[in-house]
C-alpha positions as CSV (number, residue, x, y, z in Angstrom):
1,M,-0.1,0.0,-0.1
2,L,2.7,2.5,0.8
3,Q,4.5,1.6,-2.3
4,T,1.5,2.2,-4.2
5,G,1.1,5.4,-2.6
6,Y,4.4,6.8,-3.2
7,R,3.7,5.9,-6.8
8,I,0.5,7.9,-6.9
9,L,2.4,10.7,-5.4
10,F,5.1,10.4,-8.2
11,I,2.7,10.4,-11.1
12,V,0.8,13.4,-9.4
13,L,3.9,15.4,-9.1
14,M,5.1,14.7,-12.5
15,L,1.6,15.6,-13.8
16,L,2.3,18.8,-12.3
17,A,5.5,19.3,-13.8
18,I,4.2,19.4,-17.4
19,P,3.7,22.6,-18.5
20,V,-0.3,23.1,-19.0
21,L,-2.6,24.6,-21.7
22,S,-2.6,28.2,-21.3
23,T,-4.9,29.6,-18.4
24,A,-5.0,33.2,-19.6
25,Q,-8.0,34.1,-21.9
26,S,-9.9,32.1,-24.3
27,A,-11.0,33.8,-27.4
28,D,-14.0,34.6,-25.3
29,D,-12.1,36.9,-22.9
30,I,-10.7,39.6,-25.5
31,T,-11.2,43.0,-24.7
32,P,-12.4,45.0,-26.2
33,K,-14.5,42.6,-27.8
34,P,-13.6,41.8,-31.3
35,V,-15.7,42.1,-34.5
36,E,-15.7,38.3,-35.6
37,V,-14.2,35.4,-33.9
38,I,-14.5,31.8,-35.3
39,K,-13.3,29.1,-32.9
40,E,-12.2,25.6,-34.1
41,R,-13.4,22.7,-32.3
42,R,-10.2,21.2,-32.0
43,G,-6.2,21.8,-32.2
44,H,-3.9,24.5,-31.4
45,V,-0.6,25.9,-31.9
46,T,2.5,25.5,-29.4
47,I,4.5,28.2,-28.9
48,D,7.9,27.5,-27.0
49,G,11.4,28.7,-27.0
50,K,12.0,27.0,-30.5
51,A,9.4,29.1,-31.9
52,Q,10.5,32.5,-33.5
53,I,9.0,35.6,-35.1
54,V,8.8,36.2,-38.9
55,F,7.9,39.5,-39.9
56,D,7.8,41.7,-43.1
57,K,10.1,44.8,-43.1
58,Q,7.2,47.0,-42.5
59,F,6.8,45.6,-39.0
60,A,10.3,45.5,-38.0
61,D,9.8,47.7,-34.9
62,Q,6.5,45.5,-33.9
63,A,8.4,42.2,-34.4
64,A,11.0,43.7,-31.7
65,Y,8.0,44.9,-29.3
66,L,6.4,41.9,-29.6
67,K,9.5,39.9,-28.9
68,D,10.1,41.9,-25.7
69,I,6.4,42.0,-24.1
70,L,5.9,38.3,-24.7
71,A,9.2,37.4,-23.2
72,A,8.2,39.6,-20.0
73,Q,4.6,38.3,-20.0
74,T,5.4,34.7,-20.3
75,G,9.1,34.0,-20.0
76,L,9.4,32.7,-23.6
77,K,12.3,34.2,-25.5
78,L,11.6,33.8,-29.3
79,K,14.1,34.8,-31.8
80,S,13.1,36.7,-34.7
81,Q,13.8,37.2,-38.4
82,A,12.4,38.9,-41.6
83,S,10.7,37.4,-43.7
84,D,12.8,38.2,-46.7
85,Q,15.6,36.3,-45.2
86,T,16.6,32.8,-45.3
87,M,14.2,31.0,-43.0
88,S,16.0,29.0,-40.3
89,K,14.1,26.2,-38.9
90,A,11.6,26.5,-36.1
91,S,9.0,24.2,-34.6
92,H,6.4,27.0,-35.1
93,N,6.0,30.7,-36.2
94,I,4.5,33.8,-35.2
95,R,4.1,35.5,-38.6
96,L,3.6,39.4,-38.8
97,L,2.6,40.2,-42.2
98,F,2.0,43.3,-44.5
99,D,-1.5,42.9,-46.5
100,T,-3.0,45.3,-48.7
101,E,-5.6,42.7,-50.3
102,S,-7.5,40.8,-47.6
103,I,-7.0,43.8,-45.3
104,D,-9.3,46.6,-46.6
105,K,-9.7,48.8,-43.7
106,A,-7.6,51.3,-41.7
107,E,-6.6,49.7,-38.6
108,M,-7.7,46.4,-39.2
109,Y,-6.0,43.1,-38.5
110,T,-6.5,39.3,-38.8
111,L,-5.1,36.8,-36.6
112,T,-5.1,32.9,-37.3
113,V,-3.9,30.4,-35.1
114,S,-3.9,27.2,-37.1
115,G,-1.6,24.3,-38.6
116,K,2.0,25.3,-37.1
117,D,2.0,29.0,-37.4
118,V,0.1,32.0,-35.8
119,T,-0.3,34.7,-38.4
120,I,-1.2,38.6,-38.0
121,R,-2.0,40.4,-41.1
122,A,-2.4,44.1,-41.2
123,Q,-2.1,46.9,-43.7
124,D,-0.6,49.6,-41.1
125,T,1.1,49.7,-38.0
126,G,-2.1,50.4,-35.8
127,G,-3.7,47.2,-37.4
128,M,-0.5,45.2,-36.1
129,V,-0.6,46.7,-32.8
130,Y,-4.0,45.6,-32.5
131,G,-3.2,42.4,-33.4
132,I,-0.4,42.0,-31.2
133,Q,-2.8,43.1,-27.9
134,T,-5.3,40.2,-29.0
135,L,-2.6,37.8,-29.2
136,L,-1.2,38.6,-26.0
137,Q,-4.3,37.9,-24.2
138,L,-4.3,34.4,-25.5
139,F,-1.1,33.6,-23.7
140,P,-0.6,33.2,-20.4
141,L,-0.4,35.6,-17.9
142,K,2.7,33.9,-16.2
143,Q,6.1,32.4,-17.0
144,V,5.7,29.2,-19.1
145,K,8.0,26.6,-20.9
146,E,5.4,26.6,-23.6
147,A,2.0,28.0,-24.5
148,K,-0.5,26.2,-26.1
149,I,-2.9,28.6,-28.2
150,K,-6.3,27.4,-29.5
151,D,-7.2,27.5,-33.2
152,V,-9.0,30.4,-33.8
153,T,-9.6,33.0,-36.6
154,I,-10.4,36.9,-35.4
155,K,-11.4,39.4,-37.8
156,D,-11.3,42.8,-36.2
157,Y,-11.2,46.6,-36.6
158,P,-12.3,49.4,-34.8
159,R,-15.9,51.4,-34.8
160,F,-14.4,54.6,-34.4
161,A,-11.4,56.6,-36.0
162,Y,-10.5,58.7,-33.1
163,R,-10.0,56.8,-29.6
164,G,-8.2,59.0,-26.9
165,M,-7.0,59.3,-23.7
166,H,-6.0,62.6,-22.5
167,L,-3.2,63.6,-19.5
168,D,-2.9,66.7,-17.8
169,V,0.8,67.1,-16.6
170,V,0.4,70.6,-15.8
171,R,-1.5,70.3,-12.3
172,H,0.7,67.3,-11.6
173,M,3.5,66.3,-13.6
174,F,4.5,62.6,-14.2
175,P,7.9,60.8,-14.8
176,L,8.6,59.9,-18.1
177,E,8.7,56.4,-17.0
178,F,4.8,56.6,-16.2
179,I,4.1,58.5,-19.4
180,R,5.4,55.4,-21.1
181,K,3.4,53.2,-19.0
182,Y,0.6,55.0,-19.5
183,I,1.0,54.8,-23.4
184,D,1.2,51.1,-23.2
185,Y,-2.2,51.0,-21.3
186,L,-3.5,53.0,-24.1
187,A,-1.9,50.4,-26.7
188,F,-3.3,47.6,-24.8
189,H,-6.8,48.8,-25.1
190,K,-6.6,49.6,-28.4
191,F,-6.9,53.5,-28.4
192,N,-4.7,55.3,-31.0
193,T,-4.5,58.9,-29.7
194,F,-2.7,60.3,-26.4
195,H,-3.8,63.9,-25.9
196,W,-0.8,65.5,-24.0
197,H,-2.1,68.7,-22.1
198,L,0.9,70.5,-21.7
199,T,0.2,74.0,-20.7
200,D,-2.2,75.8,-18.5
201,D,-2.5,78.6,-15.6
202,Q,-0.4,76.1,-13.2
203,G,2.6,75.7,-15.6
204,W,4.2,75.0,-18.6
205,R,5.5,71.7,-19.3
206,I,7.5,71.7,-22.5
207,E,11.1,72.9,-23.4
208,I,10.6,76.3,-25.3
209,E,13.8,77.6,-26.8
210,S,12.5,80.8,-28.5
211,Y,10.8,81.8,-25.2
212,P,12.9,80.7,-22.2
213,K,11.1,82.5,-19.8
214,L,8.7,79.9,-20.0
215,N,10.5,77.3,-18.3
216,S,12.5,79.3,-15.8
217,I,9.5,81.2,-14.4
218,G,6.3,79.5,-16.2
219,S,7.1,75.9,-15.4
220,W,7.4,76.5,-11.7
221,R,4.9,77.7,-9.2
222,D,5.6,78.8,-5.4
223,S,3.1,76.8,-3.5
224,T,-0.1,74.7,-4.5
225,L,-3.5,74.4,-3.0
226,I,-4.2,72.0,-0.3
227,G,-7.7,70.5,-0.4
228,H,-10.5,71.5,-2.6
229,F,-10.6,74.5,-4.2
230,K,-14.0,75.8,-3.0
231,A,-13.0,75.2,0.4
232,E,-12.9,77.9,2.8
233,P,-10.5,79.2,4.1
234,A,-8.0,78.4,1.4
235,R,-5.0,76.2,2.6
236,Y,-1.6,76.4,0.3
237,D,1.6,74.4,1.1
238,T,5.1,76.2,0.8
239,T,6.8,73.7,-1.6
240,R,8.0,74.9,-5.1
241,Y,6.3,72.8,-7.5
242,G,7.2,72.3,-11.5
243,G,9.4,71.1,-14.1
244,F,9.0,70.7,-17.9
245,Y,10.2,67.9,-20.2
246,T,13.0,68.7,-22.5
247,K,12.8,68.2,-26.2
248,D,14.6,65.3,-26.5
249,E,12.5,63.5,-23.7
250,V,9.6,64.5,-26.0
251,R,11.1,63.0,-28.8
252,E,11.9,59.9,-26.9
253,V,8.1,59.7,-25.9
254,I,6.9,60.1,-29.6
255,R,9.0,57.5,-30.8
256,Y,8.2,54.9,-28.1
257,A,4.3,55.5,-28.9
258,A,4.8,55.5,-32.5
259,V,5.9,51.8,-32.2
260,R,2.7,51.1,-30.4
261,G,0.5,52.9,-32.9
262,I,0.0,55.8,-30.7
263,N,-0.3,59.4,-32.3
264,I,0.3,61.9,-29.7
265,I,-1.4,65.2,-30.1
266,P,0.1,68.0,-28.1
267,E,-2.1,70.9,-26.4
268,I,-1.0,74.4,-25.9
269,D,-4.0,76.4,-24.3
270,I,-4.7,79.8,-25.5
271,P,-6.0,82.4,-25.1
272,G,-7.5,81.8,-21.5
273,H,-5.8,79.2,-19.2
274,S,-2.6,81.5,-20.3
275,R,-1.6,82.5,-16.4
276,A,1.8,80.8,-16.4
277,T,2.6,82.3,-19.7
278,I,1.7,85.7,-18.7
279,A,3.7,85.3,-15.5
280,A,6.8,84.6,-17.8
281,Y,5.9,87.4,-20.0
282,P,3.5,90.1,-18.5
283,E,3.5,92.1,-21.9
284,F,1.3,89.5,-23.3
285,S,-1.5,90.2,-20.7
286,T,-4.4,92.5,-20.6
287,H,-2.1,94.5,-17.7
288,P,1.3,94.7,-19.4
289,D,2.4,96.8,-16.3
290,T,1.4,93.9,-13.7
291,T,3.7,91.2,-12.3
292,W,1.9,88.0,-12.2
293,N,2.5,84.7,-10.6
294,V,2.0,81.4,-11.9
295,A,-1.4,80.0,-10.6
296,T,-1.3,78.0,-7.4
297,T,-4.9,77.3,-7.3
298,W,-7.3,75.7,-9.5
299,G,-10.8,76.9,-11.2
300,M,-9.1,80.3,-12.7
301,Y,-12.3,81.1,-14.8
302,N,-13.5,84.4,-14.1
303,R,-11.7,84.6,-10.5
304,Q,-8.2,85.8,-11.7
305,N,-6.9,87.2,-14.8
306,N,-5.6,84.4,-17.3
307,V,-5.9,85.9,-21.0
308,L,-3.7,87.0,-23.5
309,Q,-3.9,90.8,-24.9
310,P,-4.4,90.8,-28.6
311,N,-1.2,92.8,-29.3
312,P,1.6,92.4,-32.1
313,A,4.0,90.8,-29.4
314,T,1.4,88.5,-28.3
315,F,0.6,87.3,-32.0
316,K,4.3,86.9,-32.7
317,F,4.7,84.6,-29.5
318,L,1.8,82.7,-30.6
319,E,3.4,82.1,-34.4
320,T,6.7,81.4,-33.0
321,V,5.8,79.0,-30.2
322,F,3.1,77.0,-32.0
323,H,6.0,76.5,-34.6
324,E,8.4,75.3,-32.5
325,V,6.2,72.9,-31.0
326,A,4.7,71.8,-34.3
327,D,8.0,71.0,-35.6
328,L,8.5,68.7,-32.6
329,F,5.5,66.5,-32.9
330,P,4.8,64.6,-36.5
331,S,0.9,64.7,-35.5
332,A,-1.3,66.2,-38.1
333,Y,-3.5,67.4,-35.4
334,F,-2.5,70.0,-32.8
335,H,-5.1,71.0,-30.0
336,L,-5.1,74.7,-29.1
337,G,-7.2,74.6,-26.2
338,G,-9.6,77.7,-26.6
339,D,-11.8,76.9,-23.5
340,E,-13.1,78.9,-20.4
341,T,-11.7,82.0,-21.6
342,S,-13.5,84.5,-19.5
343,K,-14.3,87.7,-21.8
344,K,-14.5,90.1,-18.6
345,W,-10.9,91.0,-19.0
346,W,-11.0,92.0,-22.6
347,K,-14.2,93.9,-21.7
348,A,-12.2,95.9,-19.2
349,D,-9.1,96.2,-21.5
350,P,-9.2,99.3,-23.6
351,V,-6.2,97.9,-26.1
352,S,-8.7,94.7,-26.4
353,Q,-11.5,96.9,-27.0
354,Q,-9.6,99.1,-29.7
355,F,-8.6,95.9,-31.4
356,I,-12.0,94.7,-31.8
357,K,-13.2,97.9,-33.2
358,E,-10.3,98.0,-35.8
359,H,-10.7,94.9,-36.8
360,N,-14.7,94.8,-37.1
361,L,-15.2,92.2,-34.7
362,K,-18.6,91.7,-33.4
363,D,-17.7,91.5,-29.8
364,E,-15.2,89.4,-27.4
365,K,-16.6,86.1,-28.9
366,G,-15.3,87.4,-32.2
367,L,-12.3,88.3,-30.5
368,Q,-12.0,84.6,-29.3
369,T,-12.6,83.4,-32.9
370,Y,-10.0,85.6,-34.3
371,F,-7.3,84.0,-31.7
372,V,-8.2,80.4,-32.7
373,E,-8.1,81.5,-36.7
374,Q,-4.6,83.1,-36.5
375,V,-3.1,80.1,-34.8
376,A,-5.0,78.0,-36.8
377,G,-3.1,79.7,-39.6
378,Y,0.2,79.9,-38.3
379,L,-0.4,75.6,-37.8
380,A,-1.9,75.3,-41.2
381,A,1.6,76.4,-42.5
382,K,3.2,73.6,-40.9
383,G,0.8,71.2,-42.3
384,K,-1.2,70.7,-39.4
385,K,-5.4,71.0,-38.4
386,V,-6.7,72.3,-35.5
387,I,-8.5,70.8,-32.5
388,G,-10.5,72.9,-29.9
389,W,-12.7,72.5,-27.0
390,H,-16.4,73.3,-27.8
391,E,-16.6,76.8,-26.6
392,I,-14.4,77.8,-29.6
393,L,-17.7,77.6,-31.5
394,E,-19.1,80.6,-29.8
395,G,-18.0,82.8,-33.0
396,D,-18.1,82.0,-36.4
397,L,-15.6,79.4,-37.0
398,N,-14.1,77.7,-40.0
399,T,-15.3,74.3,-40.3
400,S,-12.0,73.0,-41.0
401,T,-11.6,72.9,-37.0
402,L,-12.2,69.9,-35.1
403,I,-14.6,70.3,-31.8
404,M,-13.6,68.3,-29.1
405,N,-17.0,68.6,-27.1
406,W,-16.5,68.1,-23.1
407,G,-20.3,69.5,-23.2
408,G,-23.1,67.4,-23.6
409,E,-25.0,66.1,-26.3
410,K,-26.4,69.5,-27.1
411,E,-22.8,71.0,-27.8
412,G,-22.0,68.2,-29.9
413,I,-25.2,68.1,-32.2
414,A,-24.7,71.9,-32.7
415,A,-20.9,71.4,-33.9
416,A,-22.0,68.7,-36.3
417,K,-25.1,71.0,-37.6
418,R,-22.3,73.7,-38.5
419,G,-20.2,71.0,-40.2
420,H,-17.5,70.1,-37.6
421,Q,-16.1,67.1,-37.2
422,V,-16.7,66.1,-33.5
423,I,-14.4,64.1,-31.0
424,M,-17.2,63.4,-28.1
425,A,-15.6,64.1,-24.5
426,P,-18.5,65.0,-22.3
427,G,-17.5,65.5,-18.5
428,K,-20.4,63.0,-18.0
429,P,-19.2,60.2,-18.0
430,L,-15.8,60.8,-19.6
431,Y,-14.2,62.9,-16.9
432,F,-12.0,60.4,-15.1
433,D,-11.1,63.0,-12.4
434,H,-14.6,62.9,-11.2
435,Y,-15.8,60.2,-8.6
436,Q,-16.4,56.7,-9.6
437,S,-18.3,56.1,-6.0
438,K,-20.3,57.8,-3.4
439,D,-18.1,56.6,-0.7
440,P,-17.4,59.6,1.6
441,N,-14.2,58.1,2.3
442,D,-13.1,57.6,-1.2
443,S,-9.8,60.1,-2.5
444,L,-10.5,63.4,-3.0
445,S,-11.8,64.6,-6.3
446,I,-13.1,67.7,-7.9
447,H,-16.9,66.6,-8.0
448,G,-19.2,64.5,-10.2
449,Y,-20.0,61.0,-10.2
450,N,-19.1,58.8,-13.2
451,P,-19.3,55.1,-12.2
452,V,-17.9,52.4,-14.7
453,D,-21.4,51.3,-15.9
454,A,-22.4,54.8,-16.9
455,V,-18.9,54.7,-19.1
456,Y,-19.7,51.6,-20.5
457,A,-23.4,52.7,-21.5
458,F,-22.1,56.0,-23.0
459,E,-23.1,56.1,-26.9
460,P,-20.8,58.6,-28.8
461,V,-23.5,59.2,-31.5
462,P,-26.5,61.2,-30.6
463,D,-29.7,59.6,-32.1
464,T,-30.5,63.4,-33.2
465,L,-27.8,63.1,-35.5
466,R,-28.6,59.6,-36.9
467,K,-31.7,60.8,-37.7
468,L,-30.3,63.8,-39.6
469,N,-27.9,61.5,-41.4
470,L,-25.0,63.6,-39.5
471,D,-23.6,60.9,-37.6
472,H,-20.5,60.5,-39.6
473,Y,-19.5,64.1,-38.2
474,I,-19.0,62.2,-35.0
475,I,-15.5,60.6,-35.4
476,G,-14.7,59.3,-32.1
477,A,-14.8,59.9,-28.2
478,Q,-11.6,60.4,-25.6
479,A,-11.8,60.5,-21.9
480,N,-10.0,63.1,-19.7
481,V,-7.8,63.0,-16.8
482,W,-7.4,66.4,-15.2
483,T,-5.0,66.1,-12.1
484,E,-5.9,69.2,-9.6
485,Y,-6.5,66.2,-7.4
486,I,-4.2,63.4,-9.0
487,G,-0.8,63.9,-7.7
488,N,0.9,60.4,-8.4
489,P,0.8,57.9,-10.9
490,A,-0.6,55.4,-8.4
491,K,-4.0,57.4,-8.1
492,V,-4.1,58.2,-11.9
493,E,-4.2,54.3,-12.1
494,Y,-7.1,54.1,-9.5
495,M,-8.9,56.9,-11.4
496,I,-8.6,55.2,-15.0
497,F,-9.2,51.6,-14.4
498,P,-11.3,49.8,-15.0
499,R,-13.4,53.0,-16.7
500,M,-10.8,53.3,-19.5
501,T,-11.4,49.3,-20.1
502,A,-15.1,50.2,-20.3
503,L,-14.4,52.7,-22.8
504,S,-12.1,50.9,-25.0
505,E,-15.0,48.8,-25.8
506,V,-17.3,51.6,-26.6
507,L,-14.9,53.0,-29.1
508,W,-13.7,49.6,-30.5
509,S,-16.3,47.2,-30.7
510,P,-19.7,47.0,-32.7
511,R,-22.4,48.5,-31.0
512,E,-24.5,45.5,-31.2
513,K,-22.1,43.5,-29.3
514,K,-21.9,45.5,-26.2
515,D,-23.0,43.2,-22.9
516,Y,-22.3,44.9,-19.8
517,A,-22.9,41.5,-17.6
518,D,-20.2,39.7,-20.4
519,F,-18.0,42.6,-20.0
520,K,-18.1,42.6,-16.1
521,R,-17.3,38.5,-16.6
522,R,-14.2,39.4,-18.8
523,L,-13.0,42.1,-16.5
524,N,-13.3,40.0,-13.3
525,T,-11.8,36.8,-15.1
526,A,-9.2,38.0,-17.6
527,I,-8.7,42.1,-17.2
528,I,-8.6,42.5,-13.4
529,P,-5.7,39.8,-13.1
530,R,-3.5,41.8,-16.3
531,Y,-3.7,45.0,-13.8
532,T,-2.3,43.1,-11.2
533,Y,0.2,41.7,-13.4
534,W,0.9,45.2,-14.5
535,K,1.1,46.2,-10.9
536,S,-1.2,48.9,-11.5
537,H,-3.7,50.4,-8.9
538,Y,-7.5,50.1,-9.9
539,F,-10.8,51.0,-8.2
540,R,-12.0,47.7,-6.9
541,N,-15.3,48.1,-5.5
542,F,-16.7,49.0,-9.1
543,E,-19.6,46.6,-8.7
544,Q,-21.3,48.6,-5.9
545,W,-21.6,51.6,-7.5
546,T,-24.0,52.1,-10.7
547,A,-25.3,55.0,-12.6
548,E,-28.2,57.3,-11.4
549,K,-31.4,56.3,-13.2
C-alpha cells in the first residue's frame, strides 16, 4: 500500500511539472470584444522557446516590441527574423505580415491560429499593434515553458477612427517612466491617440527655446492649494513645484508611442488658461504693467486674470511658439485649447476693445475666434489641423477646425450641424477625474460621479444626428484625466481603471456586441488579473456603484 501511495504521489508530481495549456483568456475573454471570432473545435499551435517571430519589413519595430513584451509576460524568449531572409528552422512561427489585399480597412487586422503558425495580417502599424494586443490575451499571464494557443480566426477593426485618452501633466507632472506606461495602457486597450495637455495656468511643461522664461519662470509655481478649491479658508503648502519635459524627452516619448501605434496630440492652451505664460511674459497680458504669479490654485475661470491681450507681440509669440512645438510633433493634429476664456478681462481692457473695433469684430466672442483662426493659420503653414474645446464655437468658426466637446449632447449636435467633425468627450461620463463612487471616504476628487457602468453605457453618436444623417461627423470620443487632485501615478491608475477598459469597448467594438454583464465577466476573469500583472492600481469596488437612473 505504501509503495502504491508513493507511486501515485510521483505520478501527480510529474503531471504538475508538465507545462499546461494556457490558463489566460480564451478567445471569449478578449477585450475589447472583436468584430468576428471563429473558434475551431480542435487543434492548437504550440509556442515554445524554439518558435520564432517572422516579420515583413514594414513591421520590424512591432516584431521587436512583441518579442520583448512576450518575454516579459510568459518568459518565452523567441528569436525573430525578417521574412525576406533565409528561413531558419523553427517548430512554429508567429508571422507578422503586411497585407493590402485581404485587409481593406485602416487599423484592421486578422489573427489566425492554425496548423503550425500564428499569423497576424495588417496594412498599417495600428492594425498590427492591435493584432499583437489580441494575441497577448491568448497567451498565459505567467512564466511558462510553452503555450498552447487554441485554433481560432479573428477578424477585427475599430468602430471609431478617433479613440483617445488625455492626461493633464500641468496641475501635477509625472515622470517619463509613467508617461511610457500610460502609453502602454493605451496600446493594450486599442486606443490610438494620446492627448498630452502641456500648458495651463499652473505651469508650462514643455521646453521652449524661443521664449526661455516660459521654463525658467512659467514652469514653476511657488506653492499648491491643499484640499478642494472651494474650501474656505484656502490653504496652501510652501513647496516650489514644477518642471518641464525637454525636447529630447518629448522626442523619446513620440518614438515610443509610434512603435505602439499611438499618435500624440499636444495641447498648448490659449487664449485663456494662460496664467503661466503671462507670469513669464507680462507684456502678453491685458495688464502688461502687472507682475503675475504662476497660478497656485484651481478653477481660475472668471476669478483671476489669465487671458492673452491681442497685441503684435502676443501674436508674434503665438506664431513662434506654435511653430516650434509643431516642428517637434509629427501628428497631423494640434490642440489649441480655447476653453473657459473669460471675456470680462477683454471687456475691461482698452487695448482689446480697440482691437475689436479696428478689426471689425462683433464682440469678445469674435475676438476669441480671431485668436483661434490666427493660430490655425500658423499651424496650417506647418501642415497641421486644429482641434479646440467646444467653446471655440461661440463665434463664426471655419469648419476645418475639429471640435472636442466636453459638454453634453447639445453641444456635440450643434457642432455637427455646423459642419464640424466632433470628438465627444463629455464631462459626464468621460471625465475620469470625477468620482467613481459615492463613498465619503473615497480619495478626494473635483466633483461629479461617473461609475464604470455609465462609461460602458455611453453612446458617442446622439440619436438626433442619426435621424438627420449627420452621424458621420462624430469621429470618436475621448476620456479626460485632469490632475488637480491626482498627484501621483498610483492615483492616475486608480482613477482610470476599470473605466478606461470600459471606454475601450465603447469605441472599438460593434455597438450590437456590447453586453455589460459579459464585460464584467471578462473584467473579473481576464482584465483585473492583468492589472495585477502590471502592478497597477485600480478601483476595486466598481460593482457596488452604479449610474443614477
